[in-house]
C-alpha positions as CSV (number, residue, x, y, z in Angstrom):
1,M,-225.5,151.2,-92.3
2,I,-228.4,149.2,-94.8
3,E,-228.1,150.4,-98.7
4,T,-231.0,149.6,-100.6
5,A,-230.9,149.6,-104.6
6,N,-234.9,151.5,-104.7
7,P,-234.4,155.2,-104.1
8,D,-237.9,155.1,-102.7
9,I,-237.5,153.3,-99.4
10,D,-236.5,155.0,-96.8
11,V,-233.9,152.8,-94.7
12,D,-233.9,154.9,-92.1
13,A,-237.2,156.0,-91.2
14,L,-237.9,152.1,-91.3
15,M,-235.8,151.2,-88.9
16,Q,-237.5,153.8,-86.6
17,R,-241.3,152.7,-87.4
18,L,-238.8,149.1,-85.9
19,R,-237.7,150.0,-82.9
20,K,-240.5,152.4,-82.0
21,R,-242.5,148.7,-82.2
22,V,-240.4,147.0,-80.7
23,A,-240.6,149.2,-77.4
24,D,-244.1,149.4,-78.1
25,L,-244.0,145.1,-77.4
26,R,-241.6,145.3,-75.1
27,S,-243.4,148.6,-72.7
28,N,-246.2,145.9,-72.9
29,G,-244.8,143.3,-71.0
30,H,-243.0,141.2,-73.6
31,Q,-247.1,140.6,-75.2
32,E,-247.6,138.5,-77.5
33,L,-247.6,138.5,-81.3
34,L,-250.2,136.9,-82.5
35,P,-253.5,136.9,-80.9
36,V,-255.1,134.9,-78.2
37,N,-257.1,133.6,-81.7
38,A,-254.5,133.1,-84.7
39,V,-252.3,130.8,-81.3
40,K,-255.5,128.9,-80.8
41,L,-255.7,128.4,-84.4
42,R,-251.9,127.6,-85.2
43,N,-252.4,124.8,-82.1
44,N,-255.6,123.1,-83.6
45,V,-253.5,122.7,-86.9
46,F,-250.9,121.4,-85.1
47,I,-253.0,118.8,-83.4
48,N,-254.6,118.1,-86.2
49,S,-251.1,117.7,-88.4
50,L,-250.1,115.0,-86.0
51,E,-253.5,113.0,-85.2
52,A,-253.3,112.6,-89.5
53,F,-250.0,111.6,-89.3
54,A,-251.1,109.0,-86.3
55,N,-253.8,107.8,-88.8
56,I,-251.3,107.2,-91.8
57,A,-248.6,105.8,-88.9
58,D,-251.7,103.2,-88.1
59,Q,-252.6,102.4,-91.7
60,K,-249.1,101.6,-92.8
61,A,-248.2,99.9,-89.4
62,Q,-251.1,97.0,-90.6
63,V,-250.2,93.6,-92.6
64,R,-250.7,93.7,-96.1
65,T,-253.8,91.9,-97.1
66,Q,-253.4,92.4,-101.3
67,W,-251.0,93.0,-103.4
68,P,-250.3,96.4,-105.2
69,S,-251.3,96.7,-109.1
70,H,-248.0,98.1,-110.0
71,L,-246.0,95.4,-108.2
72,G,-248.0,92.7,-110.6
73,G,-246.4,90.4,-112.8
74,P,-246.7,87.1,-114.0
75,L,-245.8,85.0,-111.2
76,F,-248.3,87.8,-108.8
77,R,-251.3,86.7,-110.3
78,I,-251.6,83.6,-109.1
79,A,-253.2,83.8,-105.9
80,R,-251.7,81.1,-104.2
81,V,-247.9,82.8,-104.5
82,R,-249.4,86.0,-104.2
83,K,-250.6,84.7,-100.7
84,A,-247.7,82.8,-99.1
85,F,-245.4,85.7,-100.1
86,L,-247.9,88.7,-98.3
87,D,-247.6,85.3,-95.3
88,G,-243.8,85.3,-95.9
89,L,-244.1,88.9,-95.4
90,S,-245.9,89.5,-93.0
91,F,-244.0,86.6,-91.0
92,V,-240.5,89.2,-91.5
93,F,-242.0,91.6,-90.7
94,K,-243.6,91.0,-87.3
95,D,-241.6,92.0,-85.0
96,Q,-241.0,95.3,-86.9
97,R,-245.7,96.3,-87.5
98,H,-245.0,96.0,-82.9
99,V,-242.2,98.3,-82.3
100,N,-244.9,100.2,-84.7
101,L,-248.0,99.7,-83.1
102,A,-246.5,100.1,-79.7
103,L,-244.5,103.9,-81.6
104,V,-248.6,105.2,-82.9
105,A,-249.6,104.3,-80.1
106,A,-246.7,106.3,-77.4
107,F,-247.3,109.2,-80.3
108,R,-250.9,109.4,-80.2
109,E,-250.3,109.9,-75.5
110,S,-248.4,112.3,-77.0
111,I,-251.1,114.1,-78.8
112,S,-253.4,113.3,-75.5
113,L,-250.7,115.3,-73.5
114,N,-249.8,118.6,-76.2
115,R,-253.7,119.0,-76.1
116,Q,-254.4,118.7,-72.4
117,L,-251.4,120.9,-72.4
118,I,-252.6,123.6,-74.2
119,E,-256.5,123.5,-72.8
120,Q,-254.2,124.4,-69.5
121,I,-252.4,127.1,-70.8
122,E,-255.4,128.2,-72.0
123,T,-257.2,128.6,-69.0
124,L,-253.6,129.8,-66.6
125,R,-253.7,133.2,-69.9
126,Q,-257.6,133.6,-68.9
127,E,-256.9,133.8,-65.6
128,I,-254.1,135.7,-65.5
129,E,-255.9,138.0,-67.9
130,A,-259.1,138.3,-65.5
131,L,-256.4,139.0,-62.3
132,K,-254.5,141.9,-65.1
133,K,-258.5,143.7,-65.0
């Protein structure tokens, strides 16, 4: 049995309320714990966060055209040295950049598929609700 240090909490009454709530959910045909609007909001936030990650990845996969200001030094103040170093970095990481861009494209396609699946699930949910009535 669960013990508590707070004498004001009736553990038995709490367990009874919890069992009643679970029984109600089971008797309603395993209805969702979240309302439909909350599920829609959660899905929209999920898709938007995925799109934000894809945008960040896309920005970071681009060719660097500027040297970061916090990584300066007397040698990198010379424009020719800075450009030569950036060109060298671009050449060395060329294959990785192509891989990253391909992954970003695949991720964007996955986001598009997720959005379509969510819309289809919502349509099916509405059809089921219409059939229940």
